[in-house]
N, C-alpha and C positions, 0 to 999 in steps of 0.2 A: 424597607418596607415599601416607601414610596414607588421605588423602581419596579417591585413586584406588581403593585397595584397598577402602575402604567403598562406593564408588559401584558398582563392577563386581561385586564378589563377594557377591552377595545373590540371593535368588530372583526378584526382578523382572528381573534381566537375562537371564533365559531366556524372557521373554514376547516375543512379536512386536511390532514397532514400538516397542521399547525404545530410547530415544535414547542414542547413544553418548557424548554429552557435554552438559552442561548448556548449553542455549542462553542467550545473553546477553539482558538485558532489552530488550525492544522488537524482537527479531527474530522472523520469521515461522517457521512450521512447515517451510516449504520450505528453510530455511537450516540444518536440523538433520539429521545423519546418524542413521539409525535401523537396528536390526539387520535385515539382508535375509531374505527367505525362501528361503534357500539350503540345500542339503544336501550337495552335492558340493564338492570343491576347485575345480573348474572353475567352479562357479556363484559361489563367492566371488571368484575371480580376475576374472571377467566383471563382478561388481558393483564391484569396486574400480577396474577400468579405466573404468567408466562414471561415476565420481563426478565432477561438474563444479563441485562447490563449492570455493571458495578456502579453503585450510587457514588456520585461526586458532589464536592461543594456547589457546582453549577446547578444542580437540581433545586437548590434552595436560593439561588439568585446571587450566589457568592462567587468570587474568582477562584479558580482551581488552586492558586497558590494562597489561599486564605491562611493556612496554617503558618507558612512562612511569615506573611505579614503580622499574625499574632505574636509570634516569637520576636519579630524585629520590635514590635511595640514593647513587648515585655522587657527585652533587652534594654531599650531605651529608658523605661522607667526604672530598671534597676541601676542603670548608670547615673540617673538623676539622684536616686537615693545614696549611692555611693559618693557623689559629689557633696551632698549635704553633710556626710559624715567626715569628710576631708576638712580642709580649713573653712570654718563657718564663724558663727557669731562670737566665739570666744576670742578670735583674732581681733574684733572690733574693740573690745575693752583694751587691749594692749596697745592699739594704734591710736586711741583717743589722745589728742594733744600733741601728737608727733607730725612732723612735717616730712620726714624721710622714712624710707624702709617700709613702705606700705606692702602688705600680703599681696601675692600674685593674684589671689581670687578677688580682691578688692579692686585691683586695676581692672581686671576682666569684667566685673560687674559694672564698674563705672563706665567703661567702653560701651557695654551692652545698653546701659540706660541712655547714654548719649545718643546712641544710634537710634533707640526706640523713640526718643523725644524729638529727633529731627524728622521722623516719619509722620508724627501727628499734626494735624492742622492747628493754627492758633486758636480758633474758636469756631462754634457753630452759630449760624444766624437763626435765631428763633422766629416762629411764624408770627405774622402781624395779627395779634389778637383784637377783634373788633366785635361789637355787639351782634352784627349781622353774621360774621364767620363762625362764632361759637353755637350758632343755631344748626350747623352742618355737622352731623355725626362724623362724617369723614374728616373734617377739620379738627375735631376735638381728639380724635384717634391719632392722627398725625402729629397734633401738637404734643401729646402725651410722648409719643415715640421720640420725637426731637428733644423734648426736655430731658427725658431719661438719658438720651444719648450724650446730651450737652453735659449733664451732671456727671456722667461716667467719664467723659473727657476731662473734665476738671479734676476728677479724682486721680485719674491715671497720670496726668501731667504733674500734679502736685506730688505725687508718690515719687515719680521719677526725678523730679527736681530735688526733693529731700534725700534720695538715695545718692544722687551725684555730690551733693553737698556733704553728706556723711562719709562717703568714700574718699573725698578729697581733704577731710579733716576740718571742713567748715561747719559742720552740724554735729551736736552731740548724738551719740547713738542711743537708741531707746529699744526696748523690746520688740515693739511694732516693726520699726525700721530693720532690725536684725532679722526678723522673718521675712520681711519684704526682700531683703538683700540675699537671703539663702534661697528664696523662691526664684528670684531673678538669676542668680548664679547657676541654679540647676535648670534653668530654662522651663520652670513650672509656672502656670498661671497663678498669680495671687488670688486668694479668696475674695478680697475686696473688689476685684475686677470682674468677678463672675456674676454678672447681672443678667444674663441671658444663657439659654442652652447652647453649648458649643462641643465639638469633637474633642477627643482627647489629644489636643495638640500642644506645642511648646509656647511659651510665652512670647516668643519672637513672632511666631506664625499668628498667635492671637492678636498682636498688635497690627500686623500687617492685614488680617481679616477685618479688624475693628475700623481701621482707615477706610477700607473699601465700603463699609456699611454707612460711614458718616459723610464722606466726601461726595 
């Protein structure tokens, strides 16, 4: 939506021959719709009826391979669900109290958690709150954002530490930890981490994005 707004709501859109969508690479000018030289409603209706080009996703501001991208995402979601159906929480009960013979998915989950934990900063420095500073609306806004980010960082780091301890047999598994482990193993963002709107990305990509937001 933002890309469409940026593309159409600018001074160039009032020019004649302004392309109504960005043409795909390798396409000719004949395959691009341009603003018609029309003044009346009847002129525009006549122009619309005379369009002979086949509609493509580019007309809506989408890439022409959007269907392939959607299928790829559906495939990734399907694989994530299949992973959840394979070795999951039931193996945790069997591994409690054992030092050897950990399931492969526990080893994989522990390695992923350790990698995520290394990516995260130690802590966030909170803003210096003073009587004068809190009078500034911008300071209060930034303080809330930093506080929310700091609390979320603590939650993520705590969850990862608990998962590492559980996978290594140092912590008793619980239903909450089992669900977290299943999410991380399937590379799905845990619900407790979703404190702000984010695209449908993997948990690994989410951690990388979160680090960029807070560092």
